[in-house]
Phi, psi and omega in degrees: 000123179297128183241005172274144182079191185276126173277129178257159182300327176296325179298313177303309186304309186299316180296307187300312180295332178290328175290314181304326186295336185247359186238342180232171184289154183304323180297319181293317174300319175305308180304317180295315180303312182296319184292320180296306186299322186266339188228329189260320185315303186299330183263339193232342192302324186265004177286146168296137180307318187279357179273344191278127182242167176301332176298327178291319178289319177297322178301318182294317179297318178298317181299320176300322183287330174291336179269004175089013181291147174294147180301324180297320179289326178293326177291324174296323175298318177299312180304316182299315180292311179306313183291322179289321180286331176298322173303318182293316182298310185297332180263012176061032173264344178220151180274330178208160183278123180285342174265074186259194184300335179289343183271109182262140184243353182282052178231174176097177187287135182287135182280139176293132182292135178291127181248151174282157166299142172285171178297320177292322180292321174297322178293317179296322183291325178292329174291315184297330187271355180298122184086356178287152181296341177245021180307316184299319184291322181290314178297327178295314178296326176289346178260343186236333181074023176294157165283157184301313182296330178287325176293318181296324183278359186288134179241158179298339171290342182276349187258129180240091183296318181302320179270350178077038182218158169240155183238126178273118182226353177198171174233163182225133182212151178267124175268107183293334185290322182255352185062042178221157172276139178239131174266136182216171179285164171301167188301325177206178181302327181285349180291331174286113184201172171247142186237122176294141181264126166297163175299324182288325178292312182297324178297321179299311180299316179295319178298319181291320182298320179290319182295313180297323181292325175290313186279323180066034185281339185292132173293148187313318184289346185243016185297337182271354184267150189274308183261100179240155175277180178301340182272004178082013180238165171293158181259131179297147181303322178301324178294318178300311182298315185299322179288327175301317181297319180293323184286328175296315177297318182295327183263357170077035175241157182301139179296146177213161179264173182307323188294332176298338175294321178293319176304312181300318178301312180301315181298316180296321178300314178298312180299333183273359179095011177294143179290135179304328181294318176298314182299320181304320185281330178294311185285342180076045177260141183268352177230133183288337179294331174298313178307306187287325188270330184257330190246342180255111179246135175281117178283161173307316185297317184288328177294320183297310182300315180293319185291323175299325180288343182245003186291332177291320175297323180292329181286318179304323178292346179268354185081016178280000000 
């Protein structure tokens, strides 16, 4: 990084993001880029690095709130600024980080909590996806709880039909900036895991293997991958989501994204009596609190059923 003359924020950003591209996951880099390009750049790029104060950071976040950004996106912007300026501090370009504790990000539009499908919604959804080009992918996530990138990165060598397991060893994501597919590691160390296959999940895999063997549709570089589109290549996440919205509208249920399939899997597992610790390892979480707080939602149906099961005990405590 050139250190002669006054360093501007844009100079820091370009050097910092270059380092991040080889040290963190592609999704994290994409988030950093989006927040800088969409929210930070216009207000800050031409500022001298040493001229940036907490008030400048707060101004960016306040402007986002005024424009109707969700609180989660505002927090991601704060994380981006804080990380970038901390890099400058660690390299003796700044004496202290201007995106400090005084800069508040708990502002903006509250995000609607992601919910799992109810049992009735899931039944309608499963009917709606019959015969759809992505039926196998949607159904597989509901049977395994994999992240979308983990499903896309699944190869036939990761499947052990004899043991009834799949092994999560990598992820696959499309980098829109450079127009290429990128293979990456699982989200964390706990992401490297084995997941038992239900009969339904194993059936999906066997059908796909037979279908691919007959059609020979897979392009040579993708021959080892399980979930490919009709063109013999992986399908972009955005295509999965776009189709999901259409299917939800068609079946009369609220729209959701691919990640809600993982939520739904986790909720069905808990409802069926799976131990939270077991679910934690299947989902690939390093901390069980993440499993319980983020992915397991008690549906209204389940609350009613549970309350009915304890109502006699509640009456007994009153001496009735």
